[in-house]
DRENPATOR-865312 format. One line per 2 residues: number of its first residue (from 1); their letters; for each residue x, y, z of N, C-alpha, C. Coordinates in steps of 0.05 Angstrom, whole numbers, padded with zeros to 5 digits. Example, Ala and Ser with C-alpha at 12.3 -4.5 7.8 and 13.67 -1.06 7.14 Angstrom:
<nodes>
1 = AS = 00264,-00114,00156,00246,-00090,00156,00264,-00066,00156 ~ 00257,-00045,00142,00273,-00021,00143,00258,00001,00157 $
</nodes>
This chain:
<nodes>
1 = XX = 01796,02204,01469,01800,02206,01495,01770,02192,01509 ~ 01751,02187,01496,01723,02173,01497,01732,02149,01496 $
3 = XX = 01749,02139,01463,01754,02107,01464,01774,02096,01479 ~ 01792,02113,01492,01805,02103,01514,01787,02092,01538 $
5 = XX = 01768,02110,01546,01760,02104,01555,01738,02082,01553 ~ 01725,02089,01531,01717,02062,01536,01725,02027,01531 $
7 = XX = 01749,02040,01525,01783,02003,01526,01784,02000,01553 ~ 01789,02021,01567,01800,02015,01591,01776,02005,01612 $
9 = XX = 01750,02015,01606,01732,02001,01626,01729,01969,01610 ~ 01727,01967,01584,01733,01943,01581,01755,01918,01587 $
11 = XX = 01780,01936,01593,01805,01926,01599,01803,01910,01630 ~ 01787,01930,01641,01785,01923,01673,01769,01915,01681 $
13 = XX = 01740,01908,01660,01728,01878,01669,01736,01856,01675 ~ 01759,01854,01645,01770,01827,01653,01794,01817,01678 $
15 = XX = 01801,01838,01671,01825,01841,01698,01819,01844,01720 ~ 01790,01855,01731,01781,01851,01761,01771,01819,01758 $
17 = XX = 01770,01797,01745,01764,01771,01743,01795,01754,01763 ~ 01822,01767,01758,01838,01757,01765,01851,01768,01789 $
19 = XX = 01828,01793,01797,01843,01806,01824,01858,01836,01819 ~ 01856,01841,01793,01874,01865,01789,01849,01894,01782 $
21 = XX = 01851,01912,01783,01851,01938,01775,01874,01953,01767 ~ 01862,01969,01745,01883,01982,01731,01882,02013,01734 $
23 = XX = 01913,02028,01731,01922,02047,01755,01915,02068,01714 ~ 01897,02091,01725,01898,02110,01704,01916,02124,01699 $
25 = XX = 01944,02114,01707,01964,02136,01694,01978,02113,01683 ~ 01975,02108,01663,01991,02091,01641,01994,02097,01617 $
27 = XX = 02018,02093,01609,02026,02103,01574,02001,02089,01558 ~ 01998,02099,01532,01995,02088,01512,02002,02066,01501 $
29 = XX = 02022,02059,01501,02044,02034,01492,02033,02010,01518 ~ 02041,02015,01534,02033,01999,01555,02016,01984,01559 $
31 = XX = 01990,02010,01553,01955,01996,01553,01958,01982,01532 ~ 01971,01990,01500,01964,01977,01495,01967,01942,01486 $
33 = XX = 01997,01943,01508,02006,01907,01511,01984,01893,01527 ~ 01970,01904,01541,01944,01900,01564,01925,01898,01544 $
35 = XX = 01915,01914,01522,01887,01910,01508,01892,01879,01503 ~ 01919,01866,01492,01926,01855,01477,01920,01826,01487 $
37 = XX = 01935,01831,01517,01937,01808,01533,01898,01801,01540 ~ 01882,01817,01551,01865,01819,01549,01848,01809,01532 $
39 = XX = 01857,01806,01509,01842,01808,01489,01842,01771,01479 ~ 01868,01761,01485,01872,01735,01477,01860,01718,01502 $
41 = XX = 01858,01733,01533,01831,01728,01549,01804,01724,01540 ~ 01801,01739,01535,01770,01739,01523,01771,01721,01499 $
43 = XX = 01785,01715,01488,01774,01696,01472,01778,01662,01472 ~ 01790,01663,01494,01790,01637,01499,01768,01627,01523 $
45 = XX = 01752,01605,01511,01738,01601,01516,01740,01569,01544 ~ 01728,01561,01563,01721,01539,01583,01760,01544,01595 $
47 = XX = 01763,01564,01610,01797,01567,01616,01797,01543,01633 ~ 01824,01528,01630,01828,01509,01657,01842,01527,01683 $
49 = XX = 01855,01513,01700,01862,01525,01710,01889,01541,01719 ~ 01895,01508,01699,01928,01528,01691,01924,01547,01678 $
51 = XX = 01907,01546,01651,01914,01571,01633,01899,01599,01648 ~ 01878,01593,01670,01880,01620,01690,01905,01630,01703 $
53 = XX = 01914,01604,01708,01935,01615,01724,01959,01632,01717 ~ 01969,01616,01680,01981,01622,01671,01972,01661,01667 $
55 = XX = 01956,01665,01655,01946,01690,01650,01954,01709,01669 ~ 01939,01702,01698,01950,01706,01720,01985,01725,01716 $
57 = XX = 02002,01695,01709,02027,01712,01718,02038,01723,01691 ~ 02022,01729,01679,02016,01745,01645,02014,01772,01665 $
59 = XX = 01996,01783,01664,01987,01806,01674,02004,01815,01692 ~ 02022,01807,01716,02028,01801,01735,02057,01823,01721 $
61 = XX = 02068,01801,01704,02092,01802,01687,02092,01844,01674 ~ 02064,01844,01656,02063,01868,01648,02061,01885,01674 $
63 = XX = 02036,01892,01694,02033,01908,01700,02061,01914,01718 ~ 02075,01889,01723,02102,01896,01738,02120,01926,01735 $
65 = XX = 02121,01917,01712,02141,01948,01690,02133,01969,01697 ~ 02104,01968,01693,02081,02002,01706,02089,02010,01738 $
67 = XX = 02083,01990,01757,02080,01992,01773,02105,01993,01786 ~ 02126,01987,01780,02166,01984,01794,02172,02013,01788 $
69 = XX = 02164,02030,01770,02180,02047,01755,02183,02071,01785 ~ 02201,02080,01795,02200,02085,01816,02191,02118,01809 $
71 = XX = 02190,02132,01793,02190,02158,01785,02159,02159,01792 ~ 02134,02137,01782,02118,02135,01783,02101,02132,01819 $
73 = XX = 02115,02119,01832,02114,02106,01848,02117,02132,01872 ~ 02149,02150,01875,02144,02175,01886,02125,02196,01878 $
75 = XX = 02116,02194,01849,02100,02205,01851,02058,02197,01853 ~ 02069,02180,01868,02039,02161,01884,02035,02171,01906 $
77 = XX = 02063,02177,01922,02061,02176,01950,02051,02204,01951 ~ 02064,02221,01934,02068,02254,01939,02038,02258,01942 $
79 = XX = 02020,02241,01916,01988,02249,01919,01979,02237,01929 ~ 01987,02217,01951,01972,02212,01973,01982,02227,01986 $
81 = XX = 01988,02248,01997,01987,02260,02022,01981,02296,02013 ~ 01972,02291,01989,01953,02322,01983,01920,02315,01982 $
83 = XX = 01921,02292,01978,01887,02285,01971,01870,02281,01994 ~ 01856,02296,02004,01845,02294,02019,01826,02254,02019 $
85 = XX = 01822,02251,02059,01813,02224,02065,01835,02205,02055 ~ 01852,02203,02039,01870,02185,02031,01892,02197,02054 $
87 = XX = 01902,02224,02050,01929,02234,02071,01924,02222,02092 ~ 01897,02229,02111,01904,02217,02130,01919,02195,02137 $
89 = XX = 01921,02180,02119,01934,02147,02119,01956,02142,02098 ~ 01964,02162,02096,01985,02168,02076,02012,02161,02090 $
91 = XX = 02013,02153,02112,02038,02141,02127,02030,02114,02123 ~ 02013,02103,02114,02013,02067,02105,02027,02068,02087 $
93 = XX = 02022,02090,02065,02031,02091,02041,02062,02098,02042 ~ 02069,02111,02038,02097,02118,02048,02110,02098,02059 $
95 = XX = 02113,02089,02084,02115,02065,02092,02119,02039,02069 ~ 02088,02037,02065,02085,02017,02045,02100,02008,02022 $
97 = XX = 02102,02034,02012,02122,02031,01987,02161,02035,01995 ~ 02170,02040,02016,02191,02046,02023,02191,02004,02026 $
99 = XX = 02178,01986,02038,02186,01956,02044,02183,01942,02017 ~ 02164,01953,02002,02165,01951,01979,02189,01951,01957 $
101 = XX = 02195,01970,01957,02231,01975,01940,02250,01962,01958 ~ 02256,01943,01971,02266,01936,01997,02253,01898,01983 $
103 = XX = 02233,01908,01980,02224,01863,01968,02219,01847,01987 ~ 02197,01871,02012,02185,01856,02028,02160,01871,02025 $
105 = XX = 02155,01847,02013,02115,01852,02003,02094,01832,02031 ~ 02105,01824,02047,02093,01821,02071,02085,01844,02078 $
107 = XX = 02107,01858,02085,02109,01890,02103,02087,01910,02086 ~ 02092,01907,02056,02078,01931,02042,02049,01922,02049 $
109 = XX = 02040,01894,02043,02013,01895,02043,01996,01897,02073 ~ 02017,01886,02096,01999,01899,02115,02003,01925,02123 $
111 = XX = 02010,01938,02107,02013,01970,02109,01992,01986,02094 ~ 01993,01973,02068,01963,01979,02060,01933,01971,02053 $
113 = XX = 01954,01948,02067,01909,01942,02071,01895,01958,02089 ~ 01902,01959,02118,01886,01972,02132,01881,02001,02127 $
115 = XX = 01895,02014,02113,01891,02040,02099,01872,02042,02080 ~ 01863,02016,02066,01837,02020,02043,01813,02022,02058 $
117 = XX = 01803,02009,02084,01788,02014,02107,01777,02039,02115 ~ 01811,02048,02122,01814,02077,02138,01806,02095,02113 $
119 = XX = 01814,02095,02100,01799,02115,02071,01782,02120,02061 ~ 01769,02088,02064,01732,02093,02059,01723,02113,02084 $
121 = XX = 01725,02089,02109,01707,02111,02135,01721,02142,02129 ~ 01746,02148,02123,01746,02177,02123,01723,02195,02103 $
123 = XX = 01732,02186,02089,01711,02193,02060,01682,02189,02065 ~ 01671,02163,02074,01652,02166,02100,01637,02193,02112 $
125 = XX = 01662,02195,02116,01650,02220,02144,01660,02209,02180 ~ 01658,02180,02181,01665,02180,02209,01685,02182,02220 $
127 = XX = 01679,02176,02246,01709,02191,02261,01704,02172,02290 ~ 01726,02156,02292,01734,02135,02317,01715,02155,02342 $
129 = XX = 01707,02130,02358,01691,02146,02385,01674,02164,02385 ~ 01657,02167,02358,01629,02179,02361,01613,02149,02354 $
131 = XX = 01595,02158,02329,01576,02129,02331,01580,02108,02324 ~ 01567,02088,02320,01574,02052,02313,01593,02066,02282 $
133 = XX = 01618,02052,02274,01631,02036,02252,01605,02033,02236 ~ 01606,02045,02208,01589,02038,02190,01587,02014,02171 $
135 = XX = 01572,01996,02161,01583,01978,02158,01597,01977,02131 ~ 01616,01960,02110,01626,01952,02093,01606,01963,02058 $
137 = XX = 01580,01953,02063,01571,01963,02053,01560,01986,02049 ~ 01550,02002,02072,01548,02028,02070,01578,02040,02062 $
139 = XX = 01599,02029,02060,01621,02047,02047,01623,02044,02024 ~ 01614,02025,02007,01616,02013,01981,01596,02026,01972 $
141 = XX = 01581,02039,01983,01553,02053,01967,01559,02071,01968 ~ 01573,02093,01987,01581,02116,01991,01606,02129,01966 $
143 = XX = 01618,02100,01950,01631,02110,01926,01622,02115,01905 ~ 01593,02091,01904,01579,02089,01885,01567,02118,01881 $
145 = XX = 01553,02132,01898,01546,02153,01897,01549,02168,01875 ~ 01573,02179,01865,01583,02196,01846,01575,02228,01863 $
147 = XX = 01586,02232,01898,01565,02250,01906,01571,02279,01897 ~ 01601,02282,01885,01600,02305,01877,01606,02313,01841 $
149 = XX = 01611,02340,01836,01605,02353,01800,01629,02353,01793 ~ 01633,02332,01774,01666,02343,01771,01673,02342,01740 $
151 = XX = 01689,02354,01730,01697,02365,01708,01693,02338,01689 ~ 01697,02319,01697,01707,02288,01674,01680,02268,01690 $
153 = XX = 01662,02277,01688,01635,02247,01686,01640,02221,01691 ~ 01650,02220,01666,01654,02192,01648,01672,02182,01674 $
155 = XX = 01694,02189,01672,01721,02176,01687,01710,02172,01718 ~ 01697,02200,01729,01681,02194,01749,01673,02167,01758 $
157 = XX = 01653,02173,01733,01630,02143,01750,01644,02117,01739 ~ 01657,02120,01722,01671,02091,01718,01699,02092,01732 $
159 = XX = 01708,02107,01743,01721,02095,01772,01705,02082,01787 ~ 01689,02106,01803,01674,02090,01819,01670,02068,01822 $
161 = XX = 01654,02057,01791,01655,02021,01780,01670,02003,01799 ~ 01686,02019,01774,01721,01990,01789,01721,02000,01812 $
163 = XX = 01725,02016,01830,01732,02012,01859,01709,02000,01866 ~ 01688,01994,01868,01668,01982,01878,01661,01956,01878 $
165 = XX = 01659,01942,01854,01668,01920,01842,01696,01907,01851 ~ 01717,01921,01851,01740,01908,01868,01731,01903,01890 $
167 = XX = 01737,01914,01905,01722,01916,01935,01705,01896,01947 ~ 01683,01894,01923,01666,01875,01937,01678,01849,01929 $
169 = XX = 01685,01845,01911,01694,01828,01895,01715,01810,01904 ~ 01733,01836,01922,01759,01815,01923,01775,01832,01946 $
171 = XX = 01776,01848,01960,01780,01858,01990,01761,01858,02003 ~ 01738,01858,01999,01715,01855,02034,01692,01832,02019 $
173 = XX = 01705,01809,02003,01686,01792,01999,01679,01767,02019 ~ 01654,01755,02012,01656,01741,02045,01677,01723,02047 $
175 = XX = 01685,01710,02062,01709,01692,02067,01693,01664,02053 ~ 01677,01663,02061,01657,01632,02059,01651,01629,02025 $
177 = XX = 01654,01650,02005,01646,01645,01978,01664,01664,01970 ~ 01692,01675,01977,01713,01682,01968,01732,01667,01945 $
179 = XX = 01740,01678,01920,01752,01670,01897,01779,01669,01925 ~ 01789,01643,01928,01827,01638,01935,01840,01628,01914 $
181 = XX = 01834,01631,01883,01860,01602,01873,01878,01626,01871 ~ 01873,01661,01872,01904,01663,01858,01917,01672,01886 $
183 = XX = 01900,01680,01901,01909,01687,01929,01886,01700,01953 ~ 01896,01695,01976,01877,01699,01998,01873,01723,02005 $
185 = XX = 01883,01748,01991,01887,01781,02003,01853,01783,01995 ~ 01850,01779,02035,01824,01787,02033,01817,01804,02056 $
187 = XX = 01803,01817,02065,01800,01833,02085,01802,01822,02115 ~ 01781,01807,02111,01766,01797,02135,01797,01774,02137 $
189 = XX = 01810,01748,02111,01818,01736,02129,01845,01739,02138 ~ 01866,01768,02131,01885,01773,02130,01878,01798,02161 $
191 = XX = 01864,01801,02167,01860,01820,02191,01846,01816,02214 ~ 01830,01788,02209,01824,01770,02229,01843,01742,02239 $
193 = XX = 01862,01740,02219,01877,01723,02223,01863,01690,02223 ~ 01850,01694,02191,01828,01662,02192,01847,01647,02185 $
195 = XX = 01879,01653,02175,01890,01622,02164,01922,01632,02158 ~ 01938,01610,02147,01965,01633,02143,01971,01627,02117 $
197 = XX = 01957,01620,02098,01966,01624,02069,01974,01648,02049 ~ 01980,01645,02042,01996,01664,02032,01976,01688,02013 $
199 = XX = 01985,01717,02031,01966,01735,02019,01979,01765,02015 ~ 02013,01743,02003,02041,01775,02003,02052,01769,01987 $
201 = XX = 02041,01754,01966,02065,01756,01946,02064,01788,01935 ~ 02083,01794,01916,02087,01814,01896,02060,01814,01881 $
203 = XX = 02048,01799,01872,02023,01817,01859,01999,01827,01879 ~ 02004,01804,01900,01973,01820,01909,01983,01850,01925 $
205 = XX = 02015,01860,01921,02027,01887,01937,02009,01904,01910 ~ 02013,01897,01895,02015,01901,01868,01983,01909,01861 $
207 = XX = 01956,01896,01876,01941,01902,01866,01938,01918,01887 ~ 01940,01922,01908,01936,01946,01932,01949,01967,01919 $
209 = XX = 01968,01965,01918,01985,01992,01895,01968,02005,01868 ~ 01962,01990,01850,01934,02003,01840,01914,02002,01843 $
211 = XX = 01901,01992,01870,01876,02001,01869,01878,02030,01892 ~ 01897,02035,01900,01905,02070,01913,01916,02085,01890 $
213 = XX = 01926,02084,01871,01923,02091,01844,01908,02105,01827 ~ 01883,02085,01835,01855,02086,01818,01833,02104,01837 $
215 = XX = 01841,02100,01862,01824,02108,01891,01839,02140,01894 ~ 01865,02147,01892,01861,02170,01893,01864,02192,01858 $
217 = XX = 01861,02177,01842,01851,02192,01822,01829,02194,01815 ~ 01808,02182,01825,01780,02185,01833,01773,02210,01850 $
219 = XX = 01789,02210,01870,01783,02238,01897,01799,02258,01875 ~ 01814,02254,01870,01821,02277,01850,01807,02292,01834 $
221 = XX = 01791,02284,01822,01773,02283,01804,01739,02294,01819 ~ 01742,02304,01849,01720,02304,01867,01739,02332,01874 $
223 = XX = 01772,02329,01879,01777,02357,01887,01781,02376,01869 ~ 01786,02366,01843,01800,02387,01821,01829,02382,01832 $
225 = XX = 01847,02365,01827,01865,02368,01824,01874,02357,01807 ~ 01885,02360,01785,01886,02353,01757,01923,02351,01748 $
227 = XX = 01927,02332,01740,01964,02323,01727,01950,02310,01704 ~ 01965,02326,01685,01968,02310,01654,01996,02302,01658 $
229 = XX = 02010,02304,01664,02042,02291,01668,02051,02295,01695 ~ 02070,02270,01698,02080,02272,01727,02106,02302,01722 $
231 = XX = 02109,02315,01753,02123,02337,01743,02149,02332,01741 ~ 02159,02354,01722,02190,02345,01710,02209,02348,01737 $
233 = XX = 02226,02334,01740,02260,02326,01758,02260,02366,01763 ~ 02264,02370,01782,02271,02401,01795,02250,02417,01793 $
235 = XX = 02225,02409,01794,02198,02417,01801,02187,02413,01833 ~ 02190,02393,01831,02173,02379,01861,02198,02368,01876 $
237 = XX = 02205,02367,01887,02234,02371,01920,02215,02336,01932 ~ 02190,02342,01930,02178,02315,01948,02185,02293,01939 $
239 = XX = 02179,02297,01910,02171,02273,01891,02203,02266,01883 ~ 02224,02285,01866,02251,02277,01863,02267,02264,01888 $
241 = XX = 02264,02269,01916,02286,02262,01931,02269,02226,01937 ~ 02247,02221,01933,02236,02197,01939,02248,02182,01917 $
243 = XX = 02245,02192,01893,02246,02170,01866,02276,02169,01871 ~ 02298,02179,01880,02318,02192,01872,02326,02169,01900 $
245 = XX = 02315,02163,01925,02317,02150,01940,02307,02115,01929 ~ 02293,02117,01917,02278,02088,01901,02294,02077,01887 $
247 = XX = 02307,02095,01873,02324,02092,01850,02351,02073,01862 ~ 02359,02098,01885,02392,02085,01904,02392,02056,01914 $
249 = XX = 02360,02044,01925,02354,02037,01938,02358,02001,01923 ~ 02349,02007,01899,02357,01979,01874,02379,01984,01858 $
251 = XX = 02390,02008,01863,02419,01999,01841,02451,01996,01859 ~ 02450,02014,01886,02471,02012,01899,02464,01995,01932 $
253 = XX = 02481,01985,01944,02483,01993,01968,02475,02014,01993 ~ 02475,02013,02008,02460,02033,02025,02467,02026,02050 $
255 = XX = 02484,02039,02068,02478,02033,02096,02464,02037,02115 ~ 02466,02021,02134,02439,02020,02142,02435,02054,02158 $
257 = XX = 02457,02063,02171,02449,02102,02181,02427,02107,02163 ~ 02440,02115,02139,02425,02126,02118,02407,02122,02115 $
259 = XX = 02404,02088,02107,02377,02081,02115,02353,02093,02128 ~ 02360,02089,02152,02341,02097,02181,02338,02126,02176 $
261 = XX = 02361,02148,02170,02360,02172,02161,02334,02173,02145 ~ 02341,02172,02123,02320,02178,02099,02299,02181,02118 $
263 = XX = 02287,02149,02115,02272,02143,02109,02251,02146,02139 ~ 02263,02148,02158,02253,02172,02181,02236,02206,02172 $
265 = XX = 02262,02211,02152,02256,02230,02151,02224,02236,02130 ~ 02224,02220,02110,02203,02221,02092,02182,02209,02109 $
267 = XX = 02180,02194,02134,02160,02184,02145,02145,02211,02174 ~ 02162,02217,02180,02162,02255,02192,02140,02269,02169 $
269 = XX = 02138,02260,02141,02119,02287,02126,02097,02274,02130 ~ 02094,02255,02139,02063,02250,02136,02046,02254,02156 $
271 = XX = 02030,02275,02154,02006,02295,02168,02005,02268,02202 ~ 01992,02248,02193,01986,02232,02230,02008,02209,02227 $
273 = XX = 02032,02217,02228,02049,02205,02236,02053,02205,02258 ~ 02057,02181,02279,02071,02185,02299,02104,02185,02307 $
275 = XX = 02121,02204,02316,02151,02207,02316,02153,02188,02337 ~ 02164,02164,02341,02175,02152,02360,02200,02172,02381 $
277 = XX = 02193,02183,02408,02222,02203,02413,02238,02180,02423 ~ 02227,02157,02433,02252,02137,02456,02260,02112,02441 $
279 = XX = 02275,02120,02415,02291,02100,02396,02305,02080,02406 ~ 02310,02061,02405,02328,02053,02420,02355,02050,02412 $
281 = XX = 02379,02060,02435,02403,02057,02423,02422,02040,02429 ~ 02425,02023,02411,02442,01998,02412,02471,01999,02434 $
283 = XX = 02490,02026,02431,02515,02023,02434,02510,02048,02460 ~ 02490,02054,02478,02475,02063,02492,02475,02032,02517 $
285 = XX = 02458,02021,02502,02449,02001,02513,02472,01977,02531 ~ 02499,01978,02509,02525,01964,02509,02546,01974,02539 $
287 = XX = 02545,02006,02534,02546,02018,02553,02535,02013,02586 ~ 02515,02011,02577,02500,02007,02608,02508,01981,02620 $
289 = XX = 02498,01966,02603,02501,01944,02614,02527,01935,02623 ~ 02551,01950,02602,02574,01951,02615,02586,01961,02636 $
291 = XX = 02576,01978,02647,02577,01989,02669,02565,01975,02699 ~ 02543,01973,02685,02527,01943,02702,02545,01919,02720 $
293 = XX = 02557,01913,02702,02574,01886,02694,02599,01896,02711 ~ 02605,01916,02709,02631,01933,02729,02627,01931,02758 $
295 = XX = 02601,01946,02752,02595,01952,02792,02586,01929,02798 ~ 02574,01906,02798,02579,01879,02803,02597,01864,02814 $
297 = XX = 02612,01869,02790,02644,01852,02790,02660,01879,02819 ~ 02657,01894,02816,02661,01917,02846,02647,01904,02868 $
299 = XX = 02625,01899,02862,02611,01897,02887,02619,01862,02899 ~ 02623,01850,02884,02622,01820,02883,02662,01833,02905 $
301 = XX = 02675,01838,02894,02715,01845,02888,02701,01842,02939 ~ 02691,01864,02927,02679,01875,02959,02674,01860,02975 $
303 = XX = 02656,01851,02972,02640,01823,02994,02659,01797,02998 ~ 02675,01790,02974,02693,01765,02973,02716,01782,02993 $
305 = XX = 02728,01804,02985,02743,01814,02998,02727,01816,03037 ~ 02718,01832,03037,02709,01819,03070,02705,01791,03075 $
307 = XX = 02695,01775,03058,02694,01754,03077,02735,01741,03081 ~ 02739,01740,03060,02773,01733,03060,02786,01748,03083 $
309 = XX = 02778,01768,03094,02790,01783,03112,02777,01774,03141 ~ 02751,01760,03137,02746,01753,03165,02750,01724,03158 $
311 = XX = 02757,01708,03149,02769,01684,03142,02807,01687,03154 ~ 02813,01704,03149,02848,01704,03159,02837,01712,03189 $
313 = XX = 02823,01726,03190,02828,01732,03231,02809,01708,03237 ~ 02795,01691,03239,02783,01665,03242,02808,01646,03255 $
315 = XX = 02829,01642,03219,02850,01626,03221,02872,01641,03243 ~ 02879,01661,03248,02895,01674,03261,02885,01663,03297 $
317 = XX = 02854,01671,03294,02852,01667,03317,02854,01631,03335 ~ 02852,01615,03306,02852,01586,03317,02874,01586,03325 $
319 = XX = 02897,01595,03311,02927,01589,03313,02932,01598,03337 ~ 02932,01617,03349,02929,01630,03374,02917,01610,03396 $
321 = XX = 02891,01609,03390,02884,01588,03418,02900,01566,03414 ~ 02913,01554,03397,02923,01524,03389,02956,01529,03393 $
323 = XX = 02965,01554,03403,02991,01565,03408,02987,01559,03431 ~ 02973,01572,03456,02967,01575,03471,02973,01553,03492 $
325 = X = 02964,01529,03476,02959,01504,03485,02970,01491,03493 $
</nodes>
């Protein structure tokens, strides 16, 4: 285990240069693949832009197979709802994953990015409407404190360091010095509308998902929540229902009504999700419009009917007048 932790730290150190952070829930065979790629990267000196871009694509290809697994992601969403601090924003993560499996990476990023700062603020202990919001530096320093005694100090400190470096180097980096060669995935750039360059590629979605994988595990160590394996099918209905739905999205054509109902039920299971009570009903809109149109036509018919009668009356009077003459 010590050897794995040593290798994990070394691999993550290189991946961070490419904007990545590595999930702690990774099978050994997958880790070996990444480790080999990282070794190749580390051996290559004086990297050209083309070589860096090639390595970036290779990293994404390898990690996609890990991140995309519906069972892993269902487990990820379940854990987001049980871990303190992150569960305050689990509705962001739930919705982000639903967008993810619909290939809508734009929306995935826009759901997950605000949840990072929100989770950090919750971890810091800040609440809206109290004192002035703490600086990003203070939020990151709170993670670096490793403020709780855990059953695995080595992992705890290692994850703390990885999270801190990732946030400083990428998500919260100064936009004037930020590395945008791979992506514009930067909190300031995105949320302050500082430009319209791409920050919503599949790789960007993967970076944010990986971050939460690691942050959830970091908090789980603090809260003594331990999983050796993902629960088997039939053990956890929350995980099973989500993974089953993700697989269905990927392999079949689902009717819109089923999508709406299923995803709405998932969202309602998150403690801070606001349930909209007045959802627009298109059929009711059509019926209302038809009724309004009919009423309008009846009104026009009534008005024109009166005008017609008035015209007829005038004509009669004119005829009568000339007949008398």
